[in-house]
C-alpha positions in Angstrom: -55.3 -150.8 -59.9 -53.3 -151.0 -63.2 -51.2 -154.1 -64.0 -47.5 -153.9 -63.2 -46.7 -154.1 -66.9 -48.9 -151.0 -67.5 -47.2 -149.1 -64.7 -43.8 -150.0 -66.0 -44.9 -148.8 -69.5 -46.4 -145.5 -68.1 -43.0 -144.9 -66.2 -41.0 -145.6 -69.5 -43.1 -143.0 -71.5 -42.6 -140.4 -68.8 -38.9 -141.0 -68.7 -38.4 -141.1 -72.4 -40.4 -137.9 -72.8 -38.4 -136.1 -70.0 -35.0 -137.1 -71.4 -35.6 -137.2 -75.2 -33.9 -134.0 -76.3 -30.7 -134.5 -74.3 -30.4 -138.2 -75.4 -30.8 -137.1 -79.0 -28.2 -134.5 -78.5 -25.7 -137.0 -77.0 -26.6 -139.5 -79.8 -25.8 -136.9 -82.5 -22.4 -136.0 -81.0 -21.6 -139.6 -80.4 -22.3 -140.6 -84.0 -20.8 -137.5 -85.6 -17.6 -138.7 -87.2 -16.2 -135.2 -88.0 -15.8 -134.5 -84.2 -12.7 -135.6 -82.4 -12.8 -139.2 -80.9 -12.4 -137.8 -77.2 -15.6 -135.7 -77.6 -17.5 -138.5 -79.1 -16.2 -141.0 -76.3 -17.4 -138.5 -73.6 -20.8 -138.3 -75.3 -21.1 -142.1 -75.3 -20.2 -142.3 -71.7 -22.9 -139.7 -70.9 -25.4 -141.8 -72.9 -24.4 -144.9 -70.7 -25.4 -142.9 -67.5 -29.1 -142.7 -68.5 -31.4 -145.2 -67.0 -32.9 -148.1 -68.6 -36.4 -146.7 -69.2 -35.1 -143.6 -70.9 -34.5 -145.4 -74.2 -37.5 -145.1 -76.7 -37.4 -148.8 -77.4 -38.6 -149.6 -74.0 -41.9 -148.0 -74.7 -44.5 -150.7 -75.8 -48.0 -150.6 -77.0 -49.9 -152.3 -74.0 -53.6 -152.7 -73.2 -54.4 -150.3 -70.5 -56.8 -152.5 -68.8 -55.1 -155.9 -68.9 -51.4 -155.1 -69.6 -51.5 -157.5 -72.6 -48.9 -156.6 -75.3 -50.6 -158.4 -78.2 -53.7 -157.3 -80.4 -53.7 -153.7 -79.4 -56.1 -151.4 -81.0 -54.1 -148.3 -80.8 -57.1 -145.8 -81.1 -58.4 -147.1 -77.7 -55.2 -148.4 -76.1 -57.0 -151.7 -75.5 -56.2 -155.2 -76.7 -58.9 -157.0 -78.8 -60.1 -159.0 -75.9 -60.6 -156.2 -73.4 -62.3 -154.2 -76.3 -64.9 -156.9 -76.8 -65.5 -157.3 -73.0 -65.8 -153.6 -72.3 -68.3 -152.9 -75.1 -66.0 -150.8 -77.2 -66.6 -153.2 -80.1 -69.4 -150.9 -81.5 -66.8 -148.1 -81.8 -64.2 -150.1 -83.7 -63.6 -149.5 -87.4 -65.4 -152.0 -89.7 -63.6 -153.2 -92.8 -65.7 -153.7 -96.0 -64.0 -156.6 -98.0 -66.8 -157.0 -100.5 -65.3 -154.3 -102.8 -61.8 -155.9 -103.0 -60.7 -158.1 -105.7 -60.6 -161.8 -105.1 -57.9 -163.4 -106.9 
């Protein structure tokens, strides 16, 4: 069973995807200064009627296993701790620091 934070993030991703086009249209109208103020105000009121999880800023990178929000490897959607525990560490990208200049 996924963590509540993971479920919340999945819900936010679905709602952002479903409402992205109409939100962007309302944002364009609300920010367009060449339009009359009444039209811009109506667009802003329509934006305010959208739910909390329809804003793209509510979508966070979270670990799909633990729900942790820090140290996420985006290729696998796992945090570094879960990646090590689940054996994905062999698949991670290795960095070669020997060829870099020191100093």
